[in-house]
N, C-alpha and C positions, 0 to 999 in steps of 0.2 A: 311813799311814792317813788323815791329813788330806787328802792329795791325792785319794785314792779317794773320800772323802766329798764333796769339792768337785765331782769328776767326776759322781758320782751325782746330786748336787743340780742340776748343770747339765743332765743328761739329763732329770731330772724337769721342769725348767723348759721345756725344749724340747718335751717331750711335752705339757705343759700348753698351750704356745703353739700347737702343732699341733692339739690338740683344739679350742681356741678358734677357730682358723682354719677347721677342718672345720665347726663350727657356723655360722660366718659364711657359708662356701661353700654349705652346705645352704640357708641363708636366701636367698642370692642366686639359687640354682638355682630355688627355689620362686617367688621373685618373677619370675625370667625366664620360667618356665613360665606364670605368670599374665599377664605382658605378652604373650607369644606368643598366649595364648588370647584376650586382649582385641584384639590386632591382627588375629587371624583373624576375630573377630566384626565388627570394624570394616570389614575388607575385604569381608565378605559384605554388610554394611549399605551400603557405598559402591556395590557392584555393583547392589544392589537400588534404591538411590536413583538411580543413573545410568539404569537401565532406566525408572524412574518419570519422571525428567526428560525422557527421550527421548519417552515416550508423551505427556507433558504438552505438549512442544514441538509434536508432531504435532497434538495436539488444538487447541492455540492457533492453529496455522497454519490448520487447517480452520475454526475459529471466526472468525478474522480474515477469511478468504475469504467465509464466509457473511455476516458483518457488512457487509463492503464490498458484497457483492451486494445485501443488503437495503437498504443506503443508496442504491445506484444505482437500485434498483427504486422506492424512494420518490421519486426525482427524475425518473422517466421522463417525467413530463408537464411538466417544467420546461425553460425556455429562458433563455439569457443574451443580453442585448442590450448590445453594447459600442459605444461611440462616440456615443450619444445625448446631446446637450448637457444639462447640468444644468438642471432646471426645465421642460424642454419638455413633460414628462408632466403638469404641473400638480399639483393636489391629489388627483386621482383617476387614478393611473397605469393602473389596470385598464381604465377606460372609454377612456382615451386609446389604449391598445394595441388595443382591440377595434375602434376606428374607423380607426386609423392604419396598422396592419400590413397589412390586406388591400389598401389603396391602394398602400403602398410596394412590396409584393410582386406586385402585379397579380393578386390572387386574388379575383375578383368573387364566387365562390361562398361566400366567407367573410364578405362584407359583411352586417352585421346577423345573422350566424350564429356569429361567433367569440365564445367565452366565456372570459374570463380570470378565474380564481378569485381570484387575488391577485397583486400586483406591488409591488416595493419596490426601492429602491437598496440595494446592498450596504452592510454596516456599516463599511466602511473609512472612515477620515477623509477628509473632502472636500478634494481637492487645490486649492491656490490657482491652479494652472495650469488655465485653463478648457479647454485643449486635451486634458486628460486627465480627462474626467468619470467618475464612478463607474459601475460596471456596473449595469444594471437587470435584476433577476432576477424572472421571472414564471412562474406556473403556469397551464397551460391545463386546462380542464375535460375536454376530449376529446383522447385520445392521437392520434387520426387527424389532428386539426388540427395537432398538433405535427409529425407526419411530413410533412404537406403543406407547412408553413412551411419546414422544413429542406430539403426537396426543391426547392422553388421558389427558396430562397435560393442553393442550390448551382447551380441552373440559370442564375440571373441573374448570378451572380458578384459583381461590385462593386455594393454598395448605397450610394446617396448620399442624404443628407437635409440640406437647407440647405447644400449644398456641402461637407458633411462625410461621410467614409466611416463607415458603420455596419456591424456584423457581428453575425450571429446564430449562437450555438453551443448545442449541447445541454449541459445541466447534468449534472455527474458529481462523484464523490468525488475528493479530492486524489490518492489512491493510483492510481485508474484514469486520472486526467489525466496523471500521470507516466508510466504505462505507454504510453499513446497518444502522448505527447510524444516518447518514445524512438524513434518511427518517423520523426521529422522528416527525418533525413539520408537515409533510404531513399526517402521521398516526394519530396524534392527531386531525387534522382537519377532517379527514375522520370519526373518532369516533364521533366527535361533530355533524357531519352532517348525521350520520347513513349511511354512504356510505360503502358498503362492499369492503374489500381490502384483499390482501394477499401479504406477503413478500416472494418472491421466491428466490431460490438459483441461483447464488451466491448473487446478489444484484439487484433484480428486484422487483419493487412495482407494483402489478397488481390491478387496480381499476375497479370495475364493477359499472356501473350506467345505469339507465333507461332513454332512450332518445325517441324521436318521432318514431324511427325505431325499438324500442324494446331494448333488452339488448345489451349493447356495452361493449367493453373491451379496456382499455387504460393502457399501460405499460410504466413505467419510469425506466431507467437503470442508475445505478451509476457505473462509471468506465471508460472504454475506449470508450463505445458506448452509450452515453446519447441520449435520444430522447425527 
């Protein structure tokens, strides 16, 4: 009798333990279902966020392109003069350029007609080495004058002032400068091969070469639309 009682008591304890485990298991199942539900919602949110991020990246890329375009348009009347010794422009660099540039470039039609709105040295620290003067940045009032100056500078090639070479370049944003600079290797190759080329705005390299069908044109673009 005692043995049977002990067995029955053991069975009741086992049942009690199983019941407690069943309750815990039910709790775990509910929690697991909640976790799965939260994970599903999180995955949906992540997919939505990924789509939003992609759209924002596209928008940012477009805005960066527009901003860079606006920056370069704001600089379209600007020119950079490199190599002019420090102090040569005096206290009125605009007046100096108005009288000096037409003579340097042999542009008599601009004498007394060239209007420089403003001019100043770049804000970089002044070098102790006098052979490396700071660049002189200036803005012309008339865009056509800028085109005439650049065209004449390219035609004349080397420009010399007081036995020092000076160079005139269009002003542009840093991003556009890097795009145009990336053509340096191709430009050198074209020069070595005597292949006519032109670097068009904003960053297009136009190469002309003679083929079996006559004169052909090939353009390579740097930026969003490479060919």
